[in-house]
N, C-alpha and C positions, 0 to 999 in steps of 0.2 A: 346927571348923565353918567351915572357911575358904571354903566354896563355898555357904554358906547363901543362899537364895533364887535361885540360879542353875539353869538347866536345860541338861542335857548330852545331846547326841545321839551314840551310840556304835554303830558297826557292827562286825560279828564278834562280838557280845557274848554268845554262847550258851556260850562255854567258854574257857578258856585266859587269855591276856592280857585279852581283852575282857571275860570275866566278873569277873576281879580288878579291872578298871578300875572296873566298873560298882559292885562291893561298896564299894570305896575311896571312890569319888566320893560315893556315897550316905552313907557315914559322915561326909563332910566337909560334908553338908548338901545336896547337889545333889538335884534331882528329875531323871527319866531318861526318855530316849527310846532305845529298845533294838532293834536289829535283827540278823538273821543268816539266812542262807539256809536253814539247817536242813536240808539236803539235799545229795547228792554233787555235785561239779562235775567234769565231764569233765577229764582230765589232770591232776587234783590227785592227788598222791601220800601225801596225808595223810588219815587216817580222817575221814569227814565228820561235821558236827555234826547233831543232829537236834532235832525239836521238843522232846523231852524235856529236851535240854541247855538250851534257853532256859528253859523252866519251872524248871530247877534254878537258873538264874541269878537269875530272879525270887524263889525262896525265899531264896536266899542273901543278897540285898539286903534283903528283909523282915526276915530274922534279925538283921540288924545296925541297921536302922532302919525301924520298922514303919509309920512315917507316910510313907514316900518315896512320892511320885506317880510311877507308872510307866505309860507306854505301851511295849508290846513287840509287834512283829509280825514274821512271817517277811518277809524282803525280800531280793531278790538285788542286789548293788551294781552288776551289769551291766544292770539295768533301771532307767533313770533315772525312768520314771513311777512305779514302785513307791516309790522313795526321795522323790519329790516328793509323793507322796500322804501318806507317813508324816511328812514335815516339815509339810506343811500341817495335817494333824490335830494334830501335836504344838503348834503355834502356836495353833491354835483352842482346844484344851483346856487347855494350859498356859501360854499367854499370851506365849511368846518362846522363842528359843534364845539361850543365852549361851557355850556350849563345844560344839565338834564335835571328836570322836575318831575319825578315819577308820582303823579298826584292821583290817577285813576283809582276809584274804589267803589266797592259796594257796602250795604250793611243789612244784616238780617238779625232776628232777635225772637227769643222765645225762652220760657222756663225751660230747664235743661230736660226734663222729662219729656217735654213736646218738640224739643229741637231735633232736626232730622240730619241725616248724614248728608243728604243733598245741599242742605243749607250750608253745612260745614265745608263741604268740597267747593262750593260756589265761592265762598270767601277765600279760601286758600287759591283757588285757581286765579282770582282777578287781584286780590289784595297782596298776595305774596308771590305766585308764579308770574303773574302780569308785571309786577316790579323786576323780577329777574329777567323776563322777556325785555322789558324797556332797557335795562342795563346791558343786556347781551347785544341788543341792536346799535347801541350808541357808543359804549364805551370803547370798542376796537377802534372806531374812527377817531377817537380822542387820543388813544395811544398812538396811532400811525402820525397823527398830525405833529405830535410832539410840542404841543403848546400848553400842557397842564389843562386844568378845568375843574369844574364843580359839579358833583352829582349829589343832589338832595333828594332823599327818599322820604316821603310823606308818611309817618306813622300815625301815632294817636296817642293820646294819653292812656288809650288802652293797650298801648304797646309797652308802658312801663308799669302797670299795675294790674291787679287781677279784677278787671271789670266783668260782672256778672250778667247773665243773659245774652250775651254775645259770644259764644265759645269760639265760632270760626273766625269772627272779625279780630277778637283778642288774641288768638293763636297766630293769625297772619301778621298782624302788627308787631307782636313780639319777634316774629321770624325776620321781619325787615330789618330789625336792630341787629340780629346776628349776620344777616347778609351784609349790611352796612359796615359792620365793624371789621369783617373778614376783608372786604374789598379796600377798606380804608388802609388796612396793611399792606395789601399786595399792590394797591395802586400808587402808593405814595412815591414810589421809585420813579414814577412818571409825572410827578407833580399834579396828580389827579386827586382831589379831595372828595371824601364821601361822609356826609352826615344826614342824620335823621332829625326830622321836625315832628314835634308832639303836641299837636293841639288839643283842647278840650272842646265843648260844644260851640259850633259856629252858627251863626244865621245864614244857612244854606239849605238847598233841599234836603241834604243828608240830616242836617241839625233838626229838622222837624220831627222824624221819628214819633208820631203820636202813639203808636202801639207800646213802644218802649217805655214811654212815659207812663203808661197805664200799668204795665209790669212793674216798674219801679215803685209807683204808688202803693201797690198791694204789699210790698216789702219795705215800706220807707223807714219803719221803726229800726230795721236791722241793716239794711243795705243802701239806705237812702244817703248816708254820709260819703259813700264811695263815690257818688256822682256829684257832689257839691264842690263848688269853688271856695277859697280861702279869700279872695279878693271879692267885692261886692258886685260882681257882674253874673247875671244869670246865664247870658250867652256872649260870646265874642262875636266880632265882626271880621269879615275876611281880610280886611287892611292889616290886622294884627299879625296874622300870618304871612302876609305878603311883604310885610316889613322885614320879617326874618328871612324869607325867602331871598330878597335884595342883598341883604348882608351876606348870606352864604354864598351867593352867586357871585358877588363883587370880590375885587381884590383886597379888600378890607379884611377878609377872612383867610387870607392866603395860608396862614399858620394854624387854621382850624380844620381838623379832620379827625373822624371818629367820635364826634360829638353827637349825644343825644339832646337836642335843644327844646326844651319845654316852654311852649308859649301856650300856657294852660290856666291862667288864673288862679293858679296854686292848687288846681284838683288834685295833682300827683303828690302833694304834700299829705293828703289823707290817708 
């Protein structure tokens, strides 16, 4: 119960890493504010989440801790108004926000000569501007409360290395690191910590990406090693990133800010 009494705001919570983070944070005692677009996003090459997926997350949370207080709403991170309304509702009903997990994201890919401006802009809109919108909706509440807190921006191994074939995603995830570092310096005076998390491939819908594997296969001799892990795991499981989220959300990491935390099976060593 390392998060007992805390309220956590999680985007992209309908499935995958977001669902797992919600379940694990609830197990540790947190109450939850959950959002997901629950619809298709143009230029996203991963199968979309649905309203039923978000309901499945609620059921999974209640199965591990039935008294968890939860607010869950469909919300698009590209819509600052929707996120602001959700954050306002959360503070009015649950009293505060202690933890923010900006997890929502999309992925698209192609060899660069085939990659479009529309694909690039879609990744920037969701994976970078959407993270900014999440911070803008939540952090002012944390500052006004004066209780400190933890903001965790989910980046990627692609946010620390030159991942090919995903230019929009790679650029956005690098941008998340810059945003976090600036916020960590600015918000430290309020005891609000800001860190980024950098996973490698995970067994989630985004981790499927069959088209990307085909492209990598064409260039395996030259660029295959960029995607390889140094530990003998082809893919990670969501619990491995949720363990890091719990640490960064808890008071155990009260002196940790501006960190790029790699949970990547060693792929960033390549």
